[in-house]
C-alpha positions as CSV (number, residue, x, y, z in Angstrom):
1,M,2.5,-12.6,0.0
2,A,2.2,-10.1,2.9
3,R,-0.8,-7.9,3.4
4,Y,-0.6,-4.8,1.2
5,R,0.6,-1.6,3.0
6,G,1.5,0.6,0.0
7,P,-0.3,3.4,-1.8
8,R,-4.0,2.6,-1.8
9,L,-5.1,5.0,-4.6
10,R,-2.6,3.2,-6.9
11,I,-4.6,0.0,-6.4
12,V,-7.9,1.8,-6.9
13,R,-6.7,3.2,-10.2
14,R,-5.7,-0.3,-11.3
15,L,-8.8,-2.3,-10.1
16,G,-11.6,0.3,-9.6
17,E,-13.5,1.3,-6.5
18,L,-12.6,-0.8,-3.4
19,P,-14.7,0.6,-0.4
20,G,-13.1,-1.8,2.0
21,L,-9.6,-0.6,1.1
22,T,-10.0,3.2,1.1
23,K,-12.6,6.0,1.0
24,K,-10.3,8.2,-1.0
25,T,-11.0,9.0,-4.6
26,T,-8.9,10.2,-7.5
27,I,-9.5,12.0,-10.7
28,R,-6.7,10.1,-12.4
29,M,-8.5,7.2,-14.0
30,N,-5.6,5.7,-16.0
31,P,-3.8,2.6,-14.5
32,P,-0.6,3.5,-12.5
33,G,2.8,3.6,-14.3
34,E,4.1,5.6,-17.2
35,H,2.4,3.3,-19.6
36,G,-1.0,3.6,-17.9
37,V,-2.8,4.9,-21.0
38,I,-1.6,2.1,-23.1
39,K,-2.6,-0.4,-20.4
40,K,-6.1,1.1,-20.3
41,Q,-6.5,0.6,-24.0
42,A,-5.1,-3.0,-24.1
43,K,-7.5,-5.8,-23.8
44,L,-7.0,-8.2,-20.9
45,S,-6.4,-11.8,-21.5
46,Q,-8.7,-14.5,-19.9
47,Y,-6.0,-15.0,-17.3
48,G,-5.7,-11.3,-16.8
49,L,-9.5,-11.0,-16.2
50,R,-9.5,-13.7,-13.6
51,L,-6.4,-12.3,-11.9
52,Q,-8.0,-8.8,-11.7
53,E,-11.2,-10.2,-10.1
54,K,-9.2,-12.1,-7.6
55,Q,-7.1,-9.0,-6.7
56,K,-10.3,-7.0,-6.2
57,L,-11.4,-9.4,-3.6
58,R,-8.0,-9.7,-1.9
59,Y,-7.4,-5.9,-1.6
60,H,-11.0,-5.1,-0.6
61,F,-11.0,-7.5,2.3
62,G,-7.3,-6.9,3.2
63,L,-6.3,-10.6,2.8
64,T,-3.0,-12.2,2.0
65,E,-2.8,-14.6,-0.9
66,K,-2.5,-17.5,1.5
67,Q,-5.6,-16.4,3.5
68,L,-7.7,-16.1,0.4
69,M,-6.7,-19.5,-0.9
70,K,-7.8,-21.0,2.5
71,Y,-11.2,-19.4,2.1
72,V,-11.5,-20.8,-1.4
73,K,-10.6,-24.3,-0.2
74,K,-13.2,-24.0,2.6
75,A,-15.9,-22.8,0.2
76,K,-15.1,-25.6,-2.2
77,A,-15.5,-28.2,0.6
78,M,-19.0,-26.9,1.4
79,K,-22.3,-27.8,-0.4
80,G,-23.5,-25.2,-2.8
81,P,-22.1,-22.7,-5.4
82,T,-18.4,-22.2,-4.5
83,G,-18.3,-18.6,-5.6
84,E,-21.4,-17.5,-3.5
85,L,-20.1,-19.5,-0.5
86,L,-16.7,-17.8,-0.8
87,L,-18.3,-14.3,-0.7
88,T,-20.5,-15.3,2.2
89,L,-17.6,-16.5,4.3
90,L,-15.7,-13.3,3.6
91,E,-18.7,-11.1,4.3
92,M,-19.4,-12.8,7.6
93,R,-15.9,-12.0,8.9
94,L,-16.1,-9.8,12.0
95,D,-13.9,-7.1,10.5
96,N,-16.2,-6.8,7.5
97,I,-19.4,-6.8,9.8
98,I,-17.9,-3.9,11.7
99,F,-17.2,-2.1,8.5
100,R,-20.7,-2.8,7.1
101,L,-22.4,-1.6,10.3
102,G,-20.7,1.8,9.6
103,F,-18.6,1.9,12.7
104,V,-15.4,2.5,10.6
105,P,-14.5,3.9,7.2
106,T,-12.5,0.9,6.0
107,I,-12.0,-2.8,6.8
108,A,-8.4,-2.1,7.9
109,A,-9.7,0.3,10.5
110,A,-12.2,-2.4,11.7
111,R,-9.3,-4.8,12.0
112,Q,-7.4,-2.4,14.2
113,L,-10.4,-1.9,16.5
114,I,-10.9,-5.6,16.9
115,N,-7.2,-6.3,17.5
116,H,-7.1,-3.7,20.3
117,G,-10.0,-5.4,22.1
118,H,-12.7,-2.7,21.6
119,I,-15.3,-5.1,20.1
120,L,-17.6,-7.6,21.8
121,V,-19.5,-10.4,20.3
122,N,-22.4,-11.7,22.4
123,Q,-20.8,-9.7,25.3
124,Q,-17.5,-11.5,25.0
125,K,-14.4,-9.7,23.8
126,V,-13.1,-11.0,20.4
127,N,-9.8,-9.8,19.1
128,I,-9.6,-12.0,16.0
129,A,-10.6,-10.0,12.9
130,S,-11.3,-13.2,10.9
131,Y,-13.9,-14.4,13.5
132,Q,-16.9,-15.9,11.6
133,C,-20.1,-14.3,12.7
134,N,-23.4,-16.1,12.6
135,P,-27.1,-15.1,12.6
136,K,-28.3,-13.8,15.9
137,D,-24.8,-12.6,17.0
138,V,-24.9,-9.3,18.8
139,I,-22.0,-7.0,18.0
140,S,-21.3,-4.2,20.5
141,V,-18.5,-1.8,21.6
142,K,-16.7,-2.3,24.8
143,N,-18.3,-0.2,27.5
144,K,-15.3,2.1,28.0
145,K,-15.1,5.8,27.3
146,Q,-12.0,5.3,25.0
147,S,-13.8,2.6,22.9
148,K,-17.0,4.6,22.5
149,K,-15.0,7.7,21.5
150,L,-13.1,5.8,18.8
151,I,-16.3,4.7,17.2
152,T,-17.9,8.2,17.5
153,N,-14.9,9.8,15.8
154,Y,-15.1,7.3,13.0
155,L,-18.9,7.9,12.5
156,E,-18.2,11.6,12.1
157,D,-15.8,10.9,9.2
158,I,-17.8,8.5,7.1
159,D,-20.7,9.1,4.7
160,K,-23.9,9.5,6.6
161,E,-25.9,8.3,3.6
162,I,-24.4,4.8,3.9
163,K,-27.2,2.3,4.6
164,T,-27.0,-0.7,6.8
165,P,-27.4,-3.8,4.6
166,G,-30.5,-6.0,5.1
167,H,-28.8,-8.9,6.9
168,L,-27.7,-6.5,9.7
169,S,-29.5,-4.1,12.0
170,L,-27.9,-1.2,14.0
171,N,-28.8,0.8,17.1
172,S,-26.6,3.8,16.5
173,E,-27.4,5.3,19.9
174,Y,-26.0,2.4,21.8
175,L,-23.6,1.3,19.1
176,I,-25.1,-2.2,18.9
177,G,-25.4,-4.3,15.8
178,V,-27.2,-7.6,15.2
179,V,-26.5,-10.1,12.5
180,N,-30.0,-11.0,11.3
181,N,-29.1,-13.6,8.7
182,Y,-26.4,-14.6,6.3
183,V,-25.6,-12.0,3.7
184,D,-27.9,-11.7,0.6
185,P,-25.8,-12.1,-2.6
186,Q,-27.6,-9.1,-3.9
187,S,-26.3,-6.8,-1.1
188,L,-22.6,-7.6,-1.2
189,G,-20.3,-4.7,-0.5
190,L,-18.2,-5.3,-3.6
191,M,-18.9,-5.6,-7.3
192,V,-17.0,-8.7,-8.3
193,N,-17.4,-11.8,-10.5
194,E,-17.0,-14.7,-8.1
195,L,-17.0,-17.3,-10.9
196,L,-13.9,-15.9,-12.4
197,I,-12.2,-16.1,-9.0
198,V,-13.1,-19.7,-8.6
199,E,-11.8,-20.4,-12.1
200,Y,-8.5,-18.6,-11.2
201,Y,-8.0,-21.0,-8.3
202,S,-9.3,-24.1,-10.1
203,R,-5.8,-25.2,-11.1
204,K,-4.1,-24.2,-7.9
205,I,-6.3,-26.2,-5.5
């Protein structure tokens, strides 16, 4: 399944708030489609609940189904709770780190910055959005006027009240971020039940 490029508010109405997908809001709270009111009243099946949680994760981080399954397999092969490890792997992606530092309004915007070579990790250009960051990594913006201007424009558009999570630190004057540690499960950027996601993939892997 290819990465979603359709109407984003349609997904928000179906799954709830997804900050990594879009900052736009809507007053229409019913699910999309002419039978939206009926869908809202209907109780989801166990499979439906698991599918919904999986879809939240996929759309928030902007992943394809194939990519998300790879992360689940990787988390399952590691020692520790699979659900927490899965969320940690996704949160430590470079595109998500850029988003969480407040450089951009969405993860999709972060991916574009990285793909165009505007982001440095430990003073080395990295143009792979899925790059896994580690503690002590220093994230900075390429020292070019165009790169700095892009970030400045983004910062003017996003909510100034957004706080940098505890596992990151930011020097907003020089546009430099530091990964202090692995993400704390209590400060994840998305409200999701990771156990249901692991259960969803249990029969597929």
